[in-house]
matplotlib code that plots the C-alpha trace (Angstrom):
import matplotlib.pyplot as plt

x = [25.9, 25.9, 22.4, 21.1, 17.4, 15.4, 12.3, 9.3, 7.2, 9.0, 6.5, 6.5, 6.9, 9.3, 11.3, 11.5, 13.2, 15.3, 16.6, 17.0, 18.6, 21.4, 22.1, 22.8, 25.1, 22.8, 23.0, 19.2, 18.0, 14.4, 12.2, 9.6, 6.2, 7.3, 10.3, 8.5, 7.5, 11.6, 12.6, 10.5, 11.6, 15.1, 17.5, 19.0, 20.1, 17.2, 19.6, 18.8, 15.0, 12.4, 10.3, 6.8, 5.6, 2.6, -0.9, -3.3, -5.3, -2.4, -0.3, -1.8, -1.0, 2.4, 3.3, 1.8, 4.0, 6.8, 6.3, 5.8, 8.9, 11.4, 10.6, 13.8, 15.8, 13.1, 14.8, 15.8, 15.1, 12.9, 9.9, 8.1, 5.4, 4.4, 0.9, -0.9, -4.5, -3.5, -1.9, 1.3, -1.1, -1.4, 2.8, 2.0, 3.2, 6.5, 6.4, 5.6, 8.4, 10.9, 11.0, 10.8, 7.9, 6.3, 3.6, 5.7, 4.0, 5.7, 2.9, 3.3, 1.7, 4.0, 3.2, 6.3, 9.4, 11.2, 13.2, 13.1, 9.5, 11.1, 12.6, 11.7, 8.6, 7.0, 6.2, 3.9, 5.0, 3.2, 5.7, 6.4, 9.5, 11.7, 11.5, 11.3, 15.0, 15.6, 12.6, 13.5, 16.8, 15.7, 13.2, 16.0, 18.1, 15.4, 15.1, 12.2, 10.9, 9.6, 6.5, 5.6, 1.7, 0.7, -2.9, -3.6, -6.7, -8.0, -10.7, -7.9, -5.5, -8.2, -8.8, -5.1, -5.1, -7.8, -6.2, -3.5, -6.1, -8.0, -4.4, -3.7, -5.8, -9.1, -7.2, -7.0, -10.8, -10.6, -7.5, -9.1, -12.2, -9.9, -8.2, -11.4, -13.0, -9.8, -10.6, -14.1, -13.0, -10.2, -7.2, -4.2, -3.8, -0.5, -0.2, -3.2, -3.6, -0.1, 0.5, -2.4, -2.2, 1.5, 0.4, -2.6, -0.2, 2.4, -0.4, -1.6, 1.7, 2.3, -1.1, -0.5, 3.0, 1.9, -1.3, -3.5, -6.9, -6.5, -6.5, -9.7, -11.4, -13.9, -17.6, -18.3, -16.5, -17.7, -21.1, -21.7, -24.9, -25.7, -22.1, -22.2, -25.7, -24.0, -21.1, -23.2, -25.2, -22.3, -20.3, -20.8, -23.1, -21.1, -18.9, -21.8, -22.0, -17.8, -18.2, -21.5, -19.8, -16.4, -18.3, -20.5, -17.5, -15.9, -19.2, -18.8, -15.3, -15.8, -19.8, -18.6, -17.7, -20.9, -24.0, -26.5, -29.1, -26.5, -25.4, -28.6, -29.3, -25.7, -26.6, -30.0, -28.2, -25.8, -28.1, -30.1, -30.1, -30.9]
y = [-87.3, -84.6, -83.3, -80.8, -79.5, -77.2, -75.6, -74.6, -72.3, -70.9, -69.9, -71.6, -75.1, -74.6, -71.8, -74.1, -77.0, -74.7, -73.3, -76.8, -78.3, -75.5, -76.0, -79.5, -78.4, -79.3, -76.9, -75.4, -73.2, -71.4, -70.3, -68.2, -67.1, -64.5, -66.2, -69.7, -68.4, -67.6, -70.6, -73.2, -71.8, -72.1, -74.4, -74.0, -77.7, -79.1, -81.2, -84.4, -83.5, -81.2, -80.4, -78.2, -76.7, -74.6, -74.4, -77.4, -75.0, -74.4, -77.5, -79.3, -76.4, -76.1, -79.6, -79.3, -76.4, -77.9, -81.3, -79.6, -77.1, -79.0, -82.4, -83.3, -82.3, -84.5, -88.2, -89.9, -86.8, -87.1, -85.1, -84.4, -82.8, -81.6, -81.2, -83.1, -84.3, -84.8, -88.0, -88.9, -89.3, -85.5, -85.9, -88.2, -85.5, -85.8, -89.4, -89.8, -87.6, -90.1, -88.7, -90.7, -89.1, -89.1, -87.5, -86.6, -84.7, -83.2, -83.9, -80.6, -77.2, -74.2, -71.0, -69.6, -71.2, -71.8, -75.1, -76.6, -77.2, -80.2, -82.0, -85.4, -85.2, -87.8, -87.7, -89.2, -91.0, -92.4, -93.5, -96.7, -99.1, -97.3, -93.8, -94.9, -95.0, -91.5, -90.2, -91.3, -89.8, -86.7, -86.9, -87.7, -85.0, -82.9, -83.9, -86.0, -90.0, -91.2, -93.5, -95.3, -95.2, -98.0, -98.8, -95.0, -93.9, -90.5, -90.9, -92.3, -89.7, -86.9, -88.6, -88.3, -85.0, -84.2, -86.0, -83.4, -80.6, -81.9, -82.2, -78.7, -76.5, -77.4, -76.8, -72.9, -73.0, -74.0, -71.6, -68.6, -69.5, -69.8, -66.3, -64.5, -65.9, -65.2, -61.4, -61.8, -62.6, -60.2, -62.7, -62.5, -65.2, -65.6, -66.2, -68.2, -70.0, -70.9, -73.5, -75.3, -75.1, -76.8, -79.3, -80.4, -80.8, -82.7, -84.7, -85.7, -86.7, -89.0, -90.5, -91.4, -92.6, -94.8, -95.8, -94.5, -92.6, -88.7, -87.6, -85.3, -83.2, -80.8, -80.5, -82.2, -85.2, -85.4, -85.3, -82.5, -81.0, -78.0, -77.0, -77.0, -74.9, -72.5, -71.8, -71.7, -68.7, -67.2, -66.7, -63.7, -64.3, -63.6, -66.7, -69.2, -70.7, -71.7, -73.1, -75.3, -76.5, -77.3, -79.2, -81.3, -82.3, -82.9, -84.7, -87.2, -87.9, -88.8, -90.3, -93.8, -92.6, -91.4, -93.0, -92.7, -90.3, -87.9, -87.9, -86.6, -84.1, -82.6, -83.1, -81.1, -78.4, -77.7, -77.7, -75.0, -71.4, -69.7]
z = [11.5, 9.1, 8.5, 6.0, 6.9, 5.0, 6.7, 4.8, 7.3, 10.3, 12.7, 16.4, 15.1, 12.5, 14.3, 17.4, 15.0, 13.4, 16.6, 18.0, 14.7, 14.8, 18.3, 17.6, 14.9, 11.9, 8.8, 8.5, 5.7, 6.4, 3.7, 5.1, 3.7, 1.6, 0.4, -0.7, -4.4, -4.9, -3.3, -4.7, -8.5, -7.9, -7.8, -4.0, -2.5, -0.5, 1.4, 3.5, 4.8, 4.0, 6.9, 5.9, 8.6, 7.4, 8.5, 7.4, 4.9, 2.6, 3.4, 0.3, -2.3, -0.8, -1.3, -4.8, -5.4, -4.2, -6.1, -9.4, -9.2, -7.2, -7.9, -9.7, -6.5, -4.3, -5.1, -1.6, 0.4, 3.0, 2.9, 6.3, 7.6, 10.8, 10.9, 13.9, 12.3, 8.3, 7.2, 5.3, 1.9, 1.5, 0.6, -2.3, -4.7, -3.4, -3.0, -6.9, -7.5, -5.6, -2.2, 1.3, 3.2, 6.7, 8.6, 12.1, 14.5, 17.6, 20.4, 21.9, 22.6, 21.4, 22.5, 20.7, 19.0, 22.5, 21.2, 24.8, 23.9, 22.1, 24.7, 25.0, 23.8, 21.6, 18.0, 16.4, 13.1, 9.7, 7.6, 4.9, 6.3, 3.6, 5.1, 8.9, 9.6, 8.1, 10.2, 13.4, 13.1, 12.2, 15.1, 17.6, 16.4, 16.9, 21.0, 20.4, 20.7, 17.8, 17.9, 14.9, 13.8, 12.0, 10.7, 11.0, 9.0, 8.8, 11.6, 14.3, 13.0, 14.0, 17.6, 18.3, 17.5, 19.4, 22.4, 21.9, 22.0, 24.9, 27.1, 26.5, 24.6, 26.7, 29.8, 29.1, 29.4, 33.0, 33.5, 32.2, 34.5, 37.5, 36.7, 36.2, 39.3, 41.3, 40.1, 41.0, 44.6, 44.9, 45.4, 43.1, 40.8, 40.2, 44.4, 44.7, 41.3, 40.1, 42.7, 42.7, 38.5, 39.1, 41.4, 39.5, 36.2, 38.3, 40.1, 36.7, 35.1, 38.2, 37.3, 33.8, 34.5, 37.3, 35.4, 38.0, 38.2, 38.2, 41.6, 41.2, 43.9, 44.5, 45.2, 41.9, 42.5, 46.0, 44.9, 47.0, 45.1, 47.6, 47.2, 43.4, 43.8, 46.1, 43.9, 40.8, 42.5, 44.1, 40.9, 38.3, 35.8, 33.1, 33.9, 34.9, 31.2, 31.7, 35.1, 33.9, 30.9, 32.8, 35.8, 33.2, 31.5, 35.1, 36.4, 32.9, 34.0, 37.6, 37.2, 38.1, 41.5, 42.5, 42.6, 39.6, 41.8, 42.9, 39.3, 38.1, 40.6, 39.6, 36.0, 36.7, 38.8, 36.2, 33.4, 34.7, 33.2, 36.4]

ax = plt.figure().add_subplot(projection="3d")
ax.plot(x, y, z, "-o")
ax.set_aspect("equal")
plt.show()
């Protein structure tokens, strides 16, 4: 089907969407930050879908500007924002102008505008029944798998977004610690760390797909208090706080595999500031 899409905000997410939709033969209009004022004051056709891919901090003002200046052109247009922590209600000014509205978040981490990041990923969608078909079509055209989020309170939406942060951004704290420890140990990180990172990710995906516990290993999970103490003392002092925090988080995750005394011993070692 023919689909005309306007994308306001062409950063990592907006750029990836623009490239993917063009690859799929869709007509795409890009509105960059410096062009927004002129575009919002123009009579340029918006098309079937208007994607707003801007930062949380400016989303409300962008929505209000579009509704105030382009409201007459929004009737039956699907207006979508792609922010993970905000709901569909922030698009109320566009809805009041006659648009269909949806909060449709691509559940992915974007390092750049590579459209392959959109391949087969889940999209959390908040919308009413009247907007669902159009939003589903848009997400599927982008290579995604739309999942409608119902009864999503603002608090639950923040928890939803936090799960994405935990599964992507939090891992970089551990990766960076691993890289710095590899440097301190005098080993090449690309040779030693890359394979273990890839295997860990594969194990995690397998566990999710099969509904199994994660295959955690290492001295914390084994309850090897002396091993943890010796590691902590051996690593460079400036890296010990990150090691402690990561290990305490792992201990909280694996606590049900250990007896209470071992958990308390490990917690005491990891809470020490020596």
